C-alpha positions, -999 to 999 in steps of 0.1 A, spaced: -7 -309 15 -3 -271 14 -31 -249 24 -44 -226 -4 -62 -193 -3 -98 -197 -12 -117 -171 -33 -126 -141 -11 -131 -104 -15 -100 -81 -13 -122 -51 -21 -135 -54 14 -99 -49 27 -96 -17 6 -129 -5 20 -117 -12 55 -86 8 49 -107 39 39 -130 35 69 -121 66 90 -150 61 115 -126 59 145 -100 86 151 -76 64 170 -49 51 146 -44 19 167 -81 10 162 -77 16 125 -45 -5 123 -63 -34 140 -91 -31 114 -65 -34 87 -50 -64 103 -84 -80 105 -90 -71 69 -59 -91 58 -70 -119 81 -103 -121 63 -89 -125 28 -60 -148 35 -58 -185 44 -71 -196 78 -58 -232 81 -29 -233 106 -29 -195 112 -11 -187 144 -13 -149 143 -14 -117 123 11 -90 132 7 -56 114 28 -25 119 34 10 105 70 20 98 89 50 84 120 47 61 141 78 63 171 66 43 185 35 26 191 18 59 171 39 84 137 23 93 117 28 125 86 10 136 59 35 147 30 14 158 20 -23 158 -8 -47 167 -11 -85 170 -44 -103 165 -55 -140 165 -23 -150 183 -19 -186 193 14 -199 208 33 -168 197 53 -141 215 34 -112 229 28 -81 208 58 -63 225 80 -93 221 72 -95 184 78 -57 181 113 -63 196 119 -93 173 110 -72 142 130 -42 154 162 -64 156 161 -71 119 140 -44 104 171 -28 88 172 -58 64 137 -54 52 132 -45 15 123 -10 4 91 -25 -8 76 -59 -12 52 -65 -40 62 -99 -53 64 -134 -38 97 -146 -27 100 -182 -16 129 -198 3 132 -228 25 98 -235 41 89 -198 41 67 -180 15 69 -143 19 52 -114 2 84 -96 -4 116 -91 -22 139 -100 7 177 -99 10 196 -131 14 207 -118 48 171 -119 59 173 -157 63 198 -153 91 175 -128 108 152 -131 138 124 -142 115 141 -176 111 148 -176 148 111 -171 154 102 -198 129 124 -223 147 116 -212 183 78 -213 177 76 -242 153 63 -221 124 60 -238 90 54 -207 70 48 -170 71 33 -145 46 46 -110 46 27 -82 28 46 -49 27 35 -16 11 53 18 12 49 51 -5 73 76 -21 80 92 13 91 59 30 59 56 50 49 19 50 26 -7 65 36 -43 68 16 -74 78 31 -108 88 9 -138 90 24 -168 108 13 -204 101 20 -239 113 12 -253 78 26 -245 44 6 -219 25 2 -213 -12 -14 -181 -25 -23 -180 -62 -4 -155 -83 -35 -134 -91 -43 -131 -54 -7 -121 -47 -11 -92 -70 -45 -81 -57 -32 -82 -21 -2 -61 -31 -25 -36 -47 -48 -36 -16 -17 -29 5 -10 2 -16 -45 15 -7 -37 9 30 -7 33 29 -27 59 9 -54 57 35 -28 61 63 -16 93 46 -51 107 47 -56 98 83 -24 116 93 -31 146 71 -66 149 87 -51 146 122 -84 132 137 -107 156 119 -138 143 101 -133 144 64 -158 168 47 -165 180 11 -147 212 21 -115 192 22 -120 179 -14 -112 193 -48 -142 177 -64 -175 161 -53 -191 136 -77 -222 115 -78 -217 77 -77 -224 77 -115 -194 101 -120 -212 133 -125 -192 163 -113 -212 182 -86 -185 206 -75 -149 211 -86 -121 235 -76 -84 239 -81 -68 213 -103 -100 194 -106 -116 221 -127 -99 212 -160 -116 191 -186 -89 164 -184 -92 162 -146 -129 160 -147 -129 132 -173 -103 113 -153 -123 117 -120 -155 106 -137 -139 75 -152 -122 66 -120 -155 70 -100 -173 47 -124 -145 22 -122 -144 23 -84 -182 16 -82 -179 -13 -107 -151 -27 -84 -174 -25 -54 -204 -41 -72 -210 -77 -83 -175 -78 -98 -159 -80 -63 -174 -115 -60 -173 -128 -95 -138 -114 -105 -122 -101 -73 -87 -96 -89 -102 -76 -118 -122 -55 -93 -91 -45 -74 -73 -37 -106 -101 -12 -115 -98 7 -82 -66 26 -87 -49 41 -56 -48 76 -70 -64 94 -99 -39 113 -121 -13 108 -93 -32 133 -72 -66 123 -58 -80 95 -36 -117 88 -41 -136 85 -8 -173 81 2 -192 109 18 -228 107 30 -248 139 34 -274 145 62 -301 127 42 -279 96 37 -272 103 1 -238 90 -10 -213 112 -29 -177 105 -39 -151 132 -29 -118 136 -46 -93 143 -19 -58 155 -28 -35 127 -15 -4 131 -36 29 124 -17 48 156 -9 85 153 -14 113 177 -8 118 197 -40 147 188 -63 164 212 -86 168 188 -115 137 167 -114 101 177 -119 77 169 -91 62 140 -111 96 126 -121 107 129 -84 76 110 -73 81 81 -98 118 78 -90 111 78 -53 87 48 -58 112 30 -80 138 35 -53 114 19 -28 115 -12 -51 82 -7 -69 79 -21 -104 67 2 -133 34 -17 -132 29 -11 -95 38 26 -98 13 30 -126 -14 14 -104 -5 35 -74 -5 68 -92 -33 61 -117 -12 67 -147 -1 44 -176 28 21 -175 43 38 -205 41 71 -188 61 57 -159 88 45 -183 90 79 -199 93 97 -165 120 74 -153 139 78 -186 137 116 -183 148 115 -147 178 93 -156 189 118 -183 185 148 -160 207 131 -134 233 119 -159 228 82 -156 218 56 -181 202 27 -162 175 21 -136 201 8 -111 223 39 -115 192 61 -111 183 44 -79 218 46 -65 221 83 -73 187 90 -58 194 71 -26 228 87 -23 212 121 -23 184 109 1 157 127 -20 127 107 -8 122 124 25 89 142 28 87 179 32 
């Protein structure tokens, strides 16, 4: 009988991603790996391999850092790194849906070629019955991927698949913040707004000063606190859905504690910065870059904190500006021009 994922708390994984208590990125990455380990099936687990990569073009992907935890009868971390490096070019631009083939169940939208890759080699060599892959990437091509290896078949309910995909998007957003901060401690001076946990604006500057921005930040802060309350236990998938990755495609909401231990929420500007394009607006460019990475309209809306209908409108405008009339043609044109490299 297949193992199934029991009810757990994916919100904890998101909180782990935004835990910047240690400046070393390797320690943070191990924390993320343990976060995935905590919310996924345990029966038959042989190891969790998590790594950061960068996609700089349609077929250019490089692994930057990796870690292996809970390893049992598996290759070493460096051997796994080499194994992944041999077939990383066949990875998808993003992976946010389940793809099942043979005895493997992957979080991912994988090419048919993948099944002739070293992953199958590893499955056969190490007697693996199953593997789960969770992959998230942003508009610049920065990504974080986690592979969990099992010696038993694993089934993950559809609702949990979606919540884990969303949690993975938070992981990449947190990674952007870590790299932007370059080891510094985040402070309210780095934020464009400071709010109370109830959503009251304490301070605001820059783009956060407008009425629309203030309302959006207030609503998002309230929603985030609801997600982190009792809802995380009673309705974990709904809780994750409430905690959007960005607010108005611009801000990440992060905890800050003052000297007296009082908690505030800071709105940190965490929008992806892409090379400018003469024919697309920055928002159109951002949405098309995510679509090019393979993200669905629903996922793009969650990651940017905008409506699904707005995503559709932006993609339609971008297609017209670039003189194409389909999503596939838009992606081909965009990839051909390699417009998703960060500035």
